[in-house]
C-alpha positions in Angstrom: 5.1 2.0 -36.4 7.9 -0.1 -38.5 7.8 -3.5 -39.3 9.9 -4.3 -36.3 7.7 -2.9 -33.7 4.6 -3.8 -31.7 3.8 -7.8 -32.0 7.3 -8.2 -33.1 9.0 -6.8 -30.1 6.7 -8.6 -27.6 7.2 -11.9 -28.9 11.0 -11.8 -29.3 11.0 -10.3 -25.9 9.2 -13.3 -24.5 11.6 -15.5 -26.7 14.5 -13.8 -25.2 13.1 -14.1 -21.6 12.8 -17.7 -22.2 16.4 -17.6 -23.2 17.9 -15.8 -20.2 15.7 -17.5 -18.1 14.7 -21.4 -18.7 11.8 -21.5 -16.6 10.2 -19.0 -18.2 8.6 -21.9 -20.3 8.2 -24.5 -17.7 8.8 -22.5 -14.4 8.2 -23.0 -11.0 4.4 -24.5 -10.4 2.7 -22.2 -7.9 -1.0 -21.4 -7.5 -2.3 -17.7 -7.5 -5.2 -15.6 -8.1 -5.8 -14.6 -11.4 -8.0 -11.7 -12.9 -8.3 -12.4 -16.5 -10.4 -9.1 -17.4 -11.7 -5.7 -15.9 -13.9 -6.7 -13.0 -13.5 -9.9 -13.4 -13.6 -12.5 -10.4 -10.1 -14.0 -8.7 -9.7 -17.3 -9.9 -7.4 -19.4 -8.0 -4.9 -21.3 -10.7 -1.9 -23.1 -11.6 0.5 -20.8 -13.0 4.0 -20.9 -13.7 6.5 -18.7 -12.3 10.0 -18.2 -13.3 13.2 -16.8 -11.7 14.8 -15.2 -9.7 17.1 -13.5 -12.1 19.6 -11.1 -11.6 19.0 -9.0 -8.2 15.6 -11.0 -7.4 14.6 -13.0 -5.0 12.1 -16.0 -4.5 9.7 -15.7 -1.9 7.7 -18.3 -0.2 4.4 -16.4 0.7 3.0 -16.6 4.0 0.4 -14.4 4.1 -0.3 -10.8 2.4 -2.8 -7.6 3.1 -6.0 -7.5 1.3 -5.8 -3.4 0.1 -8.6 -1.2 -1.7 -5.3 -0.7 -4.3 -6.1 -4.1 -5.3 -9.8 -3.8 -5.8 -8.6 -0.7 -8.5 -6.1 -3.0 -9.8 -9.1 -5.3 -10.5 -11.8 -3.1 -11.6 -10.2 -0.1 -12.9 -7.5 -1.7 -15.3 -4.2 0.3 -14.1 -2.1 -2.7 -15.1 -2.6 -4.6 -18.1 -4.9 -8.2 -17.8 -4.6 -11.0 -17.3 -2.6 -10.1 -14.0 -1.9 -11.6 -10.5 -2.7 -8.9 -8.2 -1.1 -8.6 -4.6 1.1 -6.1 -3.0 1.3 -6.5 0.7 3.3 -9.7 0.8 5.1 -11.2 3.7 7.0 -14.3 3.8 9.9 -16.1 3.7 13.1 -16.1 0.8 13.4 -19.5 -0.5 16.2 -18.4 -3.4 18.3 -15.8 -4.4 19.3 -14.7 -8.1 22.7 -13.4 -9.1 24.6 -10.4 -7.3 22.1 -10.2 -4.3 23.7 -9.1 -1.2 21.2 -7.6 1.2 19.3 -10.5 2.1 19.7 -14.5 2.4 18.0 -17.5 1.9 15.8 -18.4 5.1 15.4 -14.5 5.8 12.0 -13.2 6.6 10.9 -9.8 4.3 7.8 -8.0 3.8 7.4 -7.0 0.4 7.0 -3.2 -0.6 6.2 -1.5 -3.7 8.8 -1.4 -6.3 11.5 1.6 -7.4 14.4 2.2 -9.5 16.8 3.0 -6.7 18.5 5.7 -8.9 16.6 8.4 -10.5 17.1 11.6 -8.0 13.9 11.3 -5.9 15.3 7.8 -5.1 18.7 8.9 -4.4 17.2 11.7 -2.0 15.0 9.5 0.0 11.6 9.5 -1.7 11.6 6.7 -3.8 7.6 6.6 -3.5 7.7 9.3 -5.9 10.5 7.5 -8.2 10.7 8.9 -11.7 9.6 5.2 -12.8 7.0 4.0 -10.5 3.7 3.7 -12.4 6.2 1.5 -15.0 7.7 -0.5 -12.4 4.8 -1.2 -10.2 1.8 -1.2 -13.0 3.3 -1.8 -15.9 3.0 -5.6 -15.6 6.5 -6.5 -16.0 9.5 -6.4 -14.1 12.7 -4.1 -14.2 14.1 -5.9 -16.7 10.8 -5.6 -18.9 10.4 -9.2 -18.9 7.5 -11.0 -17.4 7.7 -13.5 -14.5 4.2 -15.1 -14.5 2.9 -17.3 -17.1 0.0 -19.7 -18.1 0.7 -21.6 -21.4 2.0 -19.6 -23.9 0.5 -16.4 -22.7 2.1 -14.1 -20.0 0.4 -12.4 -17.0 0.9 -9.3 -15.5 3.0 -8.7 -12.6 1.3 -5.9 -9.7 3.6 -3.7 -7.8 7.1 -6.0 -8.6 5.4 -8.7 -6.5 2.2 -10.5 -7.1 1.6 -11.6 -3.9 -1.6 -12.8 -4.1 0.2 -16.4 -4.8 2.0 -19.1 -3.1 5.1 -17.5 -4.4 6.5 -14.4 -5.7 9.5 -13.3 -7.2 10.6 -9.9 -6.3 13.7 -7.6 -6.7 15.6 -7.7 -3.5 15.3 -3.5 -3.5 11.6 -3.7 -2.6 11.9 -6.7 0.2 12.4 -5.8 4.0 14.1 -8.1 6.2 11.8 -8.0 9.5 12.5 -9.4 12.9 11.8 -13.5 12.9 10.4 -13.3 16.3 7.4 -11.2 15.4 4.3 -13.2 13.4 5.4 -12.9 9.8 1.8 -13.8 8.7 0.8 -10.2 10.4 3.2 -7.9 8.7 2.5 -7.8 4.8 0.3 -4.9 5.3 3.2 -2.7 6.3 4.3 -3.1 2.9 1.4 -0.4 1.9 -1.5 0.5 3.8 0.0 0.7 7.1 3.2 2.3 6.0 1.0 4.6 4.4 -1.3 6.0 7.1 1.8 5.7 9.7 4.4 7.3 7.3 2.2 10.4 6.0 2.3 11.5 9.6 5.7 10.5 10.7 7.6 11.0 7.8 5.8 13.8 6.2 3.8 16.0 8.4 6.1 15.6 11.1 3.6 17.3 13.5 5.3 19.7 16.0 4.8 18.8 19.7 1.4 20.2 20.9 0.2 20.5 17.8 -3.5 19.0 16.4 -4.5 16.4 14.1 -8.0 15.3 12.3 -7.9 11.9 10.2 -10.3 11.4 7.8 -11.7 7.8 7.4 -10.7 5.2 10.1 -10.0 2.1 7.6 -6.3 0.7 8.2 -4.5 3.6 6.6 -6.6 6.3 8.7 -6.1 4.3 12.1 -2.2 3.9 11.1 -2.5 7.7 10.9 -4.2 7.9 14.5 -1.7 5.4 15.9 1.5 7.5 14.7 0.0 10.8 16.0 -0.3 9.3 19.5 3.3 8.1 19.0 4.0 11.7 17.8 2.8 13.1 21.0 -0.4 15.2 19.3 -2.2 16.0 22.4 -5.5 16.3 19.9 -6.4 13.6 17.7 -9.8 14.1 15.9 -11.2 11.0 14.4 -13.7 11.4 11.5 -15.7 8.4 9.6 -19.7 7.3 9.3 -19.2 4.2 11.1 -19.7 4.3 15.0 -17.8 0.5 15.7 -15.0 2.2 13.8 -14.7 5.7 15.5 -14.9 3.6 18.9 -11.4 1.8 17.9 -10.0 5.2 16.7 -10.5 6.0 20.4 -9.0 2.9 21.4 -6.3 3.7 19.6 -5.6 7.1 20.3 -8.1 9.6 19.2 -9.0 12.2 21.9 -12.3 13.1 19.8 -14.4 11.4 17.6 -17.0 12.4 15.2 -19.6 10.5 13.1 -19.8 12.7 9.6 -23.5 11.5 9.2 -24.5 12.6 12.4 -22.7 16.1 13.0 -21.3 18.9 11.3 -17.9 17.7 11.3 -16.0 21.5 10.5 -18.2 23.1 13.6 -17.4 20.7 16.1 -13.8 20.3 15.1 -13.0 24.4 15.1 -15.1 24.5 18.5 -12.8 21.6 20.0 -9.4 22.8 18.6 -10.1 26.3 19.5 -10.0 27.2 15.6 -8.9 24.5 13.9 -6.4 21.6 13.8 -2.8 22.0 12.6 -2.7 19.4 10.2 -5.4 16.8 8.4 -5.0 13.2 6.6 -7.6 12.7 4.3 -8.1 8.9 3.4 -11.5 8.9 2.1 -11.3 10.0 -1.4 -14.8 11.2 -1.0 -15.0 15.1 -2.5 -17.2 16.6 0.2 -14.8 15.2 2.8 -11.7 16.5 0.9 -13.8 20.3 1.5 -14.0 19.4 5.1 -10.5 18.4 5.9 -9.7 21.9 4.5 -12.1 23.8 5.6 -11.7 22.4 9.4 -7.8 23.6 9.3 -6.5 26.5 11.5 -5.0 29.3 9.5 -1.5 27.7 8.0 -2.7 24.6 8.5 -1.5 21.7 6.0 -4.0 18.6 4.9 -2.4 15.1 3.3 -4.4 13.9 0.7 -3.5 10.0 0.3 -7.0 8.7 -1.0 -7.7 8.2 -4.4 -9.7 11.1 -5.4 -11.8 12.4 -8.1 -11.8 15.4 -10.2 -13.4 17.8 -7.8 -13.6 21.6 -7.2 -12.3 23.8 -4.5 -12.4 27.4 -4.0 -8.8 28.0 -3.9 -9.1 31.3 -2.4 -11.5 30.7 0.4 -10.4 27.1 1.0 -6.8 27.3 0.8 -5.0 30.9 -0.1 -7.0 33.1 2.1 -5.5 31.6 5.1 -2.1 30.5 3.7 -3.3 26.5 4.0 -1.5 24.0 2.2 -2.3 21.2 0.6 -0.1 18.0 -0.1 -0.7 14.8 -1.8 1.5 11.9 0.1 2.2 8.3 -1.7 3.1 5.1 0.4 3.6 7.5 3.5 6.6 9.5 2.0 8.7 6.1 3.1 11.6 4.4 2.6 10.7 0.8 3.5 13.9 -0.7 4.4 13.8 2.0 6.8 10.6 2.9 8.2 9.0 -0.6 8.2 11.7 -2.1 10.7 10.8 1.1 12.7 7.2 0.1 12.8 8.0 -3.1 14.0 9.9 -1.7 17.1 6.9 0.5 17.7 4.6 -2.5 17.6 7.2 -4.6 19.7 7.2 -1.8 22.3 3.3 -1.7 22.2 3.0 1.7 20.7 1.4 0.6 17.5 -0.8 -2.1 18.0 -1.8 -2.9 14.3 -2.8 -6.3 15.0 -5.8 -5.0 16.2 -7.1 -3.8 12.6 -6.4 -7.3 11.1 -8.7 -10.8 10.5 -7.1 -13.4 8.6 -8.4 -15.3 5.9 -7.6 -18.8 3.9 -6.3 -17.8 0.7 -9.4 -19.4 -1.1 -11.3 -17.3 1.2 -10.4 -14.4 -1.1 -13.6 -13.5 -2.3 -15.2 -13.0 1.0 -12.2 -11.0 2.5 -12.7 -8.2 -0.4 -16.4 -8.5 0.5 -15.8 -8.0 4.1 -13.3 -5.1 3.1 -15.7 -3.1 0.7 -18.4 -3.7 3.3 -16.2 -2.6 6.6 -16.9 -5.7 8.3 -13.1 -6.1 8.5 -10.4 -3.1 8.7 -7.2 -5.1 7.3 -8.3 -8.7 5.9 -5.2 -10.6 5.3 -4.9 -13.7 3.5 -2.9 -16.5 4.8 -1.2 -18.9 2.0 -2.5 -22.8 2.3 
């Protein structure tokens, strides 16, 4: 490394950012839940928020969903610390930066994942696998490589291009989605990630043909969203698998035709018997290796399993689990969605009574963020949503 690299560049970037955005030093005072170190508890503190810069918007956060990915961000150092997490925000635009044309002050918006908008994947309708997805969502900085969040002389990392565990957030206009003002805005944040992931995996990626069957493993927010989407798609057999009877009961109410408790029955045997040889499709949301094997083994020949759970290293028998019966296993991120197209579609399904995702939700005050995460981890609440104070 030469003498102009490393620390010098980072410090110089900060000074250049302050020159470009004078608010970077003083900023707008907001409240945010800060994670100071790996595994550290959330701490609601005063933070300076600068911007919005060119192509960015300032959003007053009304509510934000609590997602497992936020727990991963807190505990597994996927972004630099200190960081303000939160990536399922919904709110009202209060200010727009230069060159913003797609949204305006007063619009209700859902904030989704960041993407560049110009790589081959983005341009062909697959922004969920943007060439710079990891950098933009987990790198801690905005697209222009500067920080928007500060405490004193220290920078705080931004998460998913929004950091919505806060009273206000700055996001690129590309990753905000204008939504219908007739729908309760506090309800809509989870459409930006978890609910989009489950529903999109079915409707955008698997696209089950008429008369085909599907099994969904794990009945959390992602899995239950997949079940509701499978009902919309017209699957005559929808199998729900979980280890909590209360979630299986909810799965039935939302569209599952069969429900199996993995602690009580041989799931593969039961599904194969009921589906006459296995399902055409599977959505695996748990990330638990034995359950991943189950989802593959319960497929019929030529079946396809979509893996959306964060799964550790594991072994599979490629010949017997996949190749011998022509099965496919695919990874799906964020439901392979184009948020500005798909989220309004989900809102329309909700308004028509076909996608009652509000049944998954429980609201918490922002100050009760720890309780919301505890209830999510224990399964007490399927999808917690934090309301801003």
